[in-house]
Structures are given as structure tokens and as C-alpha cells.
DOKEFI-202763 format. One line per field, with one value per residue (C-alpha): residue number from 1; x, y, z. Coordinates in nm, 3 decimals. Example, Ala and Ser with C-alpha at 12.3 -4.5 7.8 and 13.67 -1.06 7.14 Angstrom:
2
pos = [1  2]
c1 = [1.230  1.367]
c2 = [-0.450  -0.106]
c3 = [0.780  0.714]
//
This chain:
452
pos = [1  2  3  4  5  6  7  8  9  10  11  12  13  14  15  16  17  18  19  20  21  22  23  24  25  26  27  28  29  30  31  32  33  34  35  36  37  38  39  40  41  42  43  44  45  46  47  48  49  50  51  52  53  54  55  56  57  58  59  60  61  62  63  64  65  66  67  68  69  70  71  72  73  74  75  76  77  78  79  80  81  82  83  84  85  86  87  88  89  90  91  92  93  94  95  96  97  98  99  100  101  102  103  104  105  106  107  108  109  110  111  112  113  114  115  116  117  118  119  120  121  122  123  124  125  126  127  128  129  130  131  132  133  134  135  136  137  138  139  140  141  142  143  144  145  146  147  148  149  150  151  152  153  154  155  156  157  158  159  160  161  162  163  164  165  166  167  168  169  170  171  172  173  174  175  176  177  178  179  180  181  182  183  184  185  186  187  188  189  190  191  192  193  194  195  196  197  198  199  200  201  202  203  204  205  206  207  208  209  210  211  212  213  214  215  216  217  218  219  220  221  222  223  224  225  226  227  228  229  230  231  232  233  234  235  236  237  238  239  240  241  242  243  244  245  246  247  248  249  250  251  252  253  254  255  256  257  258  259  260  261  262  263  264  265  266  267  268  269  270  271  272  273  274  275  276  277  278  279  280  281  282  283  284  285  286  287  288  289  290  291  292  293  294  295  296  297  298  299  300  301  302  303  304  305  306  307  308  309  310  311  312  313  314  315  316  317  318  319  320  321  322  323  324  325  326  327  328  329  330  331  332  333  334  335  336  337  338  339  340  341  342  343  344  345  346  347  348  349  350  351  352  353  354  355  356  357  358  359  360  361  362  363  364  365  366  367  368  369  370  371  372  373  374  375  376  377  378  379  380  381  382  383  384  385  386  387  388  389  390  391  392  393  394  395  396  397  398  399  400  401  402  403  404  405  406  407  408  409  410  411  412  413  414  415  416  417  418  419  420  421  422  423  424  425  426  427  428  429  430  431  432  433  434  435  436  437  438  439  440  441  442  443  444  445  446  447  448  449  450  451  452]
c1 = [-0.281  0.041  0.059  0.088  -0.219  -0.415  -0.316  -0.415  -0.755  -0.812  -0.720  -0.968  -1.241  -1.152  -1.181  -1.519  -1.642  -1.509  -1.713  -1.569  -1.581  -1.359  -1.094  -1.116  -1.186  -1.500  -1.455  -1.103  -1.209  -1.504  -1.266  -1.032  -1.324  -1.456  -1.113  -1.062  -1.404  -1.355  -1.001  -1.100  -1.452  -1.620  -1.881  -1.759  -1.889  -1.765  -2.002  -1.990  -1.946  -2.323  -2.333  -2.484  -2.340  -2.084  -1.985  -2.193  -2.201  -1.938  -2.012  -2.309  -2.501  -2.860  -2.961  -2.829  -2.889  -3.224  -3.395  -3.278  -3.197  -3.519  -3.712  -3.725  -3.622  -3.356  -3.200  -3.191  -3.026  -2.768  -2.678  -2.642  -2.422  -2.207  -2.165  -2.060  -1.829  -1.664  -1.612  -1.279  -1.031  -0.665  -0.533  -0.677  -0.986  -1.309  -1.436  -1.772  -2.112  -2.347  -2.597  -2.864  -2.878  -2.575  -2.337  -1.968  -1.843  -1.528  -1.451  -1.161  -1.203  -1.078  -0.911  -0.767  -0.516  -0.667  -1.022  -1.262  -1.445  -1.564  -1.584  -1.460  -1.662  -1.624  -1.793  -2.135  -1.986  -2.107  -1.946  -2.071  -2.213  -2.494  -2.812  -3.079  -3.355  -3.243  -3.214  -3.576  -3.688  -3.501  -3.678  -4.010  -3.885  -3.808  -4.102  -3.904  -4.026  -3.889  -3.844  -3.655  -3.457  -3.343  -3.265  -3.054  -2.880  -2.758  -2.598  -2.383  -2.011  -1.872  -1.547  -1.357  -1.307  -0.928  -0.944  -1.178  -0.945  -0.649  -0.849  -0.958  -0.596  -0.506  -0.800  -0.685  -0.335  -0.485  -0.730  -0.452  -0.227  -0.519  -0.587  -0.223  -0.214  -0.536  -0.404  -0.080  -0.273  -0.497  -0.196  -0.029  -0.346  -0.377  -0.017  -0.068  -0.389  -0.212  0.078  -0.166  -0.349  -0.019  0.082  -0.250  -0.202  0.153  0.033  -0.242  0.009  0.248  -0.035  -0.138  0.224  0.266  -0.053  0.066  0.412  0.270  0.039  0.316  0.392  0.762  1.017  1.085  1.370  1.439  1.764  1.879  2.160  2.415  2.279  2.125  1.790  1.488  1.200  1.117  0.790  0.678  0.792  1.141  1.142  1.050  1.307  1.590  1.502  1.516  1.240  1.242  1.289  1.616  1.735  1.651  1.969  2.185  2.387  2.196  2.468  2.447  2.078  2.047  2.327  2.349  2.586  2.624  2.456  2.718  3.043  2.919  3.100  2.937  2.751  2.822  2.590  2.313  2.271  2.635  2.592  2.285  2.477  2.765  2.557  2.260  2.019  1.816  2.028  1.928  2.086  2.248  2.093  2.179  2.167  2.091  1.973  2.099  1.851  1.956  1.844  2.054  1.773  1.864  1.632  1.691  1.586  1.536  1.558  1.617  1.734  1.628  1.743  1.515  1.565  1.455  1.334  1.692  1.777  1.993  1.986  1.850  1.819  1.756  1.455  1.525  1.252  1.315  1.109  1.155  1.195  1.337  1.055  1.054  1.432  1.420  1.154  1.358  1.668  1.479  1.342  1.691  1.820  1.537  1.595  1.963  1.879  1.616  1.858  2.128  1.883  1.769  2.120  2.221  1.930  2.001  1.670  1.638  1.385  1.224  0.960  0.742  0.515  0.151  0.258  0.509  0.818  1.090  1.113  1.376  1.575  1.848  2.189  2.082  1.798  2.041  2.272  1.997  1.848  2.187  2.129  2.293  2.091  2.092  1.973  1.690  1.557  1.241  1.238  0.879  0.738  0.687  1.058  1.188  1.505  1.312  1.332  1.171  1.095  0.875  1.027  0.969  1.182  0.893  0.887  0.671  0.435  0.412  0.073  0.243  0.516  0.489  0.437  0.162  -0.016  -0.028  -0.137  -0.414  -0.541  -0.461  -0.365  -0.038  0.152  0.363  0.640  0.627  0.931  1.083  1.410  1.582  1.789  2.079  2.102  2.484  2.552  2.393  2.274  1.963  1.920  1.632  1.439  1.129  0.917  0.681  0.506  0.220  0.044  0.045  -0.299  -0.413  -0.731  -0.937  -0.804  -0.578  -0.231  0.047  0.333  0.410  0.686  0.846]
c2 = [-1.620  -1.713  -1.834  -2.203  -2.191  -2.010  -2.269  -2.549  -2.392  -2.346  -2.712  -2.830  -2.619  -2.775  -3.128  -3.047  -2.922  -3.228  -3.546  -3.882  -4.007  -3.715  -3.827  -4.205  -4.418  -4.599  -4.889  -4.960  -4.907  -5.144  -5.408  -5.368  -5.385  -5.704  -5.869  -5.771  -5.908  -6.237  -6.287  -6.244  -6.381  -6.060  -5.827  -5.485  -5.149  -4.789  -4.518  -4.144  -4.000  -4.021  -4.392  -4.357  -4.618  -4.502  -4.843  -5.153  -5.409  -5.684  -6.029  -5.898  -6.162  -6.238  -6.134  -5.780  -5.725  -5.895  -5.880  -5.608  -5.342  -5.413  -5.266  -4.893  -4.905  -5.170  -4.973  -4.653  -4.843  -4.990  -4.643  -4.511  -4.807  -4.756  -4.389  -4.470  -4.763  -4.572  -4.254  -4.071  -4.257  -4.189  -4.436  -4.752  -4.937  -4.951  -5.303  -5.350  -5.507  -5.358  -5.106  -5.267  -5.646  -5.707  -5.878  -5.790  -5.510  -5.304  -4.977  -4.758  -4.394  -4.264  -3.925  -3.676  -3.442  -3.514  -3.447  -3.738  -3.802  -4.167  -4.495  -4.837  -5.099  -5.475  -5.739  -5.903  -6.197  -6.359  -6.525  -6.827  -6.593  -6.451  -6.409  -6.555  -6.452  -6.089  -6.121  -6.239  -5.935  -5.717  -5.894  -5.798  -5.442  -5.381  -5.584  -5.867  -6.224  -6.427  -6.752  -6.585  -6.384  -6.690  -6.890  -6.606  -6.559  -6.920  -6.846  -6.564  -6.662  -6.734  -6.556  -6.512  -6.157  -6.163  -6.276  -5.989  -5.753  -5.867  -5.817  -5.474  -5.378  -5.473  -5.271  -4.972  -4.983  -5.036  -4.746  -4.515  -4.597  -4.542  -4.208  -4.101  -4.194  -4.005  -3.705  -3.708  -3.742  -3.449  -3.233  -3.333  -3.262  -2.930  -2.840  -2.941  -2.736  -2.436  -2.472  -2.499  -2.193  -2.006  -2.119  -1.996  -1.664  -1.637  -1.716  -1.454  -1.199  -1.287  -1.250  -0.915  -0.803  -0.913  -0.730  -0.417  -0.447  -0.484  -0.184  0.058  0.313  0.319  0.051  -0.176  -0.425  -0.630  -0.811  -1.061  -0.995  -1.075  -0.811  -1.073  -0.989  -1.176  -0.956  -0.704  -0.545  -0.485  -0.120  -0.225  -0.496  -0.239  0.020  -0.229  -0.437  -0.759  -1.003  -1.125  -1.483  -1.373  -1.136  -1.350  -1.443  -1.193  -0.915  -0.587  -0.390  -0.623  -0.548  -0.200  -0.022  0.347  0.626  1.000  1.167  1.444  1.252  0.914  0.749  0.453  0.545  0.351  0.056  0.187  -0.158  -0.166  0.178  0.061  -0.238  -0.006  0.266  0.061  0.339  0.476  0.626  0.820  0.865  1.191  1.412  1.344  0.965  0.767  0.407  0.217  -0.051  -0.389  -0.276  0.041  0.287  0.548  0.685  0.971  0.834  0.932  0.661  0.557  0.230  0.112  -0.179  -0.476  -0.576  -0.874  -0.857  -0.871  -0.556  -0.744  -0.638  -0.927  -0.744  -0.413  -0.270  -0.022  0.215  0.427  0.631  0.744  1.122  1.159  1.381  1.586  1.616  1.734  1.990  2.118  2.124  2.322  2.559  2.614  2.678  2.920  3.097  3.135  3.264  3.498  3.620  3.674  3.867  4.087  4.160  4.274  4.515  4.890  4.933  4.849  4.571  4.514  4.245  4.306  4.070  4.180  4.320  4.543  4.357  4.300  3.944  3.994  4.266  4.296  4.459  4.781  4.833  4.786  5.043  5.300  5.261  5.267  4.946  4.605  4.297  4.181  4.522  4.525  4.174  4.186  4.566  4.702  5.034  5.161  5.134  5.477  5.425  5.515  5.888  5.987  6.339  6.489  6.673  6.995  6.839  6.814  6.484  6.201  6.061  5.679  5.675  5.814  5.546  5.349  5.016  5.155  5.320  4.986  4.783  5.034  5.082  4.737  4.921  4.967  5.298  5.458  5.712  5.834  6.058  6.066  6.141  5.883  6.002  5.762  5.674  5.676  5.999  6.337  6.328  6.241  5.995  6.081  5.787  5.714  5.439  5.195  4.909  4.659  4.405  4.028  3.884  3.526  3.378  3.520  3.869  3.877  4.031  3.773  4.014  4.363  4.434  4.783]
c3 = [2.355  2.174  1.815  1.911  2.136  1.867  1.605  1.845  1.910  1.538  1.485  1.748  1.588  1.254  1.403  1.557  1.222  1.039  1.008  1.118  0.760  0.652  0.900  0.852  0.548  0.667  0.423  0.551  0.911  0.874  0.737  1.036  1.276  1.113  1.127  1.492  1.591  1.404  1.536  1.901  1.903  2.021  1.883  1.776  1.664  1.643  1.763  1.807  2.156  2.213  2.131  1.783  1.540  1.282  1.145  1.082  1.368  1.349  1.494  1.694  1.893  1.801  2.153  2.112  1.742  1.677  2.015  2.253  1.994  1.810  2.105  2.158  2.523  2.468  2.183  2.394  2.681  2.441  2.305  2.661  2.755  2.445  2.539  2.897  2.820  2.533  2.733  2.717  2.934  2.841  3.100  2.944  2.824  3.020  3.093  3.260  3.224  2.967  3.110  2.895  2.939  3.162  2.919  2.942  2.716  2.679  2.510  2.400  2.305  1.969  2.012  1.769  1.927  2.270  2.149  2.200  1.873  1.881  2.075  1.967  2.151  2.183  2.392  2.405  2.594  2.915  3.209  3.397  3.658  3.443  3.649  3.418  3.654  3.630  3.254  3.235  3.430  3.180  2.893  3.053  3.109  2.743  2.612  2.450  2.399  2.694  2.506  2.222  2.477  2.680  2.366  2.227  2.564  2.552  2.211  2.356  2.372  2.716  2.803  3.124  3.246  3.228  2.864  2.771  2.959  2.747  2.427  2.554  2.626  2.270  2.141  2.346  2.190  1.846  1.887  2.010  1.718  1.485  1.656  1.629  1.263  1.194  1.389  1.189  0.865  0.958  1.045  0.720  0.523  0.699  0.621  0.259  0.243  0.398  0.154  -0.135  -0.007  0.027  -0.322  -0.464  -0.286  -0.419  -0.770  -0.737  -0.607  -0.888  -1.141  -0.991  -0.990  -1.350  -1.450  -1.271  -1.423  -1.773  -1.718  -1.620  -1.889  -1.802  -1.873  -1.574  -1.536  -1.224  -1.148  -0.890  -0.643  -0.913  -1.149  -1.380  -1.538  -1.398  -1.517  -1.792  -1.884  -2.247  -2.245  -2.139  -2.407  -2.674  -2.570  -2.516  -2.823  -2.619  -2.524  -2.166  -2.286  -2.451  -2.179  -1.876  -1.690  -1.881  -1.712  -1.716  -1.895  -2.196  -2.245  -2.095  -2.288  -2.192  -2.295  -2.242  -2.542  -2.554  -2.494  -2.631  -2.339  -2.163  -1.844  -1.525  -1.464  -1.229  -1.073  -0.967  -0.813  -0.616  -0.477  -0.390  -0.221  -0.101  -0.196  -0.486  -0.763  -1.073  -1.415  -1.511  -1.777  -2.140  -2.094  -2.409  -2.428  -2.731  -2.836  -2.970  -3.318  -3.297  -3.215  -2.958  -2.690  -2.452  -2.113  -1.752  -1.491  -1.134  -0.980  -0.633  -0.417  -0.346  0.017  0.226  0.586  0.710  0.513  0.265  -0.100  -0.304  -0.634  -0.807  -0.986  -1.265  -1.387  -1.696  -1.939  -2.297  -2.285  -2.636  -2.756  -2.438  -2.454  -2.816  -2.729  -2.434  -2.650  -2.916  -2.653  -2.519  -2.869  -2.939  -2.608  -2.687  -3.034  -2.891  -2.624  -2.884  -3.102  -2.813  -2.699  -3.048  -3.091  -3.071  -2.886  -2.520  -2.447  -2.106  -2.036  -1.728  -1.535  -1.478  -1.138  -1.330  -1.199  -1.458  -1.590  -1.859  -2.034  -2.290  -2.253  -2.431  -2.180  -1.894  -2.051  -2.113  -1.765  -1.596  -1.399  -1.420  -1.518  -1.157  -1.037  -1.287  -1.236  -1.025  -0.995  -1.012  -1.140  -0.784  -0.710  -0.604  -0.808  -1.123  -1.204  -1.533  -1.671  -1.941  -2.234  -2.040  -1.763  -1.516  -1.322  -1.457  -1.196  -1.149  -1.320  -1.630  -1.635  -1.964  -1.786  -1.560  -1.854  -2.039  -1.733  -1.648  -2.003  -2.138  -2.458  -2.644  -2.629  -2.900  -2.911  -2.550  -2.502  -2.155  -1.985  -1.766  -1.470  -1.413  -1.045  -1.038  -1.230  -1.273  -1.635  -1.839  -2.124  -2.360  -2.511  -2.717  -2.561  -2.732  -2.551  -2.566  -2.339  -2.410  -2.330  -2.267  -2.428  -2.137  -2.201  -1.894  -1.914  -1.899  -1.966  -2.097  -2.349  -2.338]
//
């Protein structure tokens, strides 16, 4: 089933579930029916497809309204006749004698989108050929008073068949135009309802998006395809020093002012780079955001393109976070590491830091000199490495279990003043050293490193 067929089926279901009064204004329709009946001298009524009245009778004869329809059988026959004469007939009106008393009637079906929903009936007229004898038999059949029946029959308007046919043709055109108008109105109402539903959904999505945007801990700025600001969340407003109401429509680089913290030179506009590359771009390290009030924030950010279904960039979303505190901590750590490294490298003692598995994590220049290995050769080397050759003071070899690092790892205790000789791997001599060392333990008592 294609989309059009599905929409059509859904529309038919909607019509079936909609009452006649929801489609037509019954007050206006009753007025039209009354005018039509008066203008053409016929009775008229609109019924559902089963013959049950929807509108009030217009210009009904006394015979039909006060006599025949007042009997149970007569009323049932009238409803059946209304159903048959008003049946769906797209080619024209149906004109025939009533299935109840035999008067002439006509009917035109009311259709919405091809679906038969009601009957518009006219008639209750007689010709000169009415069989009064047969009419009397019908009065007996339904239990009506014969004298009242025959008196009321004589009051029924006389109309030639061709005249009723002309009126019926007019009714058919009128009913079809009414149906088309109602069908158009329903489609229009449906389109309006769908648009309203879509609008509500869009508003809900916008509200959800706004809530999400305002809940993000990072600054977020969105621009249109010209790089003009269309959205900012509160974090972005705080860091940039601009309210959205002020910044809306402004170029990004006038609100989001960024420089290199080391050179103090302006950093290239990330939005322009996104439009140029068509992909996500990030800021370099050491980027500083200068707020409208002059405050400076170290930031990390990325900018991504906003694309439509055709793959065209329609804007850019910029996400950035304040990493000033983190940056200062890292800067301090780096400074401390450099100071620590400088201190270690200027000590006369060799320093080696081992991991719990005895591999070397760090060493100073003096240690490298004493051990006869470069920094690169030492990094990662473990106590089981065969390159290590240590001796006791009596020049007997030291077994691996007696290596300072292994003694500390196995005992979890510090050692002091262990004297040993180190055989350099690249020359045939021995360097004598005094070794001290201790384990560094975590709160659970586990070794995190060993300093020798």
C-alpha cells in the first residue's frame, strides 16, 4: 500500500467515525432544506443511509406525517423506502413511487469522498393515476383510519412525473455540490489539524531541546549558515558575558573572542573552519576565551556542522567548556615535574623509581651514569634483566633475590646502606655504591612504587 492509498483509507475511517453533525451544520442545513421544499412544493427530509431521520421534516403532508408514520408498520415501511430511494447512485437521482403508500418520491445520496453517508429525499406528491382502492388496502394493512387516510390523500399535492424529475435533477446537483464542499472542508480541517499537531510536536521538541540545552554543563552556541548566532545556553552566556537577547544575530567572532594564551594572537574562527572543511574541528591547546567583561577563561571546544537532509551545511554548533582550573593544575603539575626533574638531575646520588613489577619508571642522570646505561636503555628494564651484574663486597655475585629492589618488594620494608659493586656492561670495571631504598604504599598497604 502506497502513502496515498494509506492516507485515503485513514480518511475514510475518519469519516466513518465522524457524526453527520460534525461534518454539516444542522441548523444551516435545515434552513436550506426548508427553503428547497417551500420553493418547489415538495416534502423533504435528510436521513442516514438506513433511512433514520437526521433533519426535521420540511413540508411533510398530513398523510405521511400524521397518519402513516404514526403507525408502527407504516413508519418502518417509510424508513425502508427512504433507505432504498436514497441509495448511493452516482449517475443521478432516483425517482420512484414510495415503498410505503405509493406516492412519488425522489432521492439523492450525500457522499463524502465517494463514501455514502446520508440521503436527501423529496417528494410526497401524487399523480392523477393514484389507485385509491389500493391505497385503502394499505390503510387497512398498517391499521390507519380509512376516512382520515382518504381525506389526507386528497390534500397531497399533484405533480407530473417530468416536473418531479426536474426537481430531483436539481436536488442531485445541489446535493453533490454540498458533498464536494463538505469534503473540501473536511480535508481542510484535517490539514489544519495535522498542521496544528505538527506545530505542537515542533513546540514540544523545541521545548525539550531548550531544556536539554539549558541542562548541559558546557557552553553551547549555535549559528546559522552565515555564522550569525541563533542560540546560546546559560553557560555560554556566562562565559562570553553576553545574553542571548544581545548576541542573537551577531557574528560569532564578536561574541566568542578567543586568543592563544601564549602568543596572545587571535585564534581563527572555528565556525569559518567548519564551513571550509565541512567537518568537526577542535581548538588548539592554550586557547583563551575573553569575556565581554574582560575575564579570561582557558577553554577546550569543538565545532560541528549542522546539516539538512540534502547534506548542506545550514549552521554550526559550538560546544566549549571552562578548563581554566584544570589547565592551571596541569600547568602547576608540569612546573613541579620540571622542578622535580631538575632537582633529581642535580643530585650527586643516583635515583631510580621502580614499578611494583620492578620495571624502571624513572631515573636521574646520575643513576644512568653509575649503572652505565642510557635513559632509554634503563626505561622499563626489570630486576630479572640479565644485563644487571652486581657483586658483594667480597666480590661474590649477588643473586637476584639479594637485589635491592627485590629485597624491598619481598619484604615491603626499607633497606639502608647495602654496599654492592656494579659491573658496567660496556667496560670491564666495577663501580662501588651504597644503596638505600623504600617502598611507597597506597592506603590499602599495596606497593605503588619503589624508590632506590
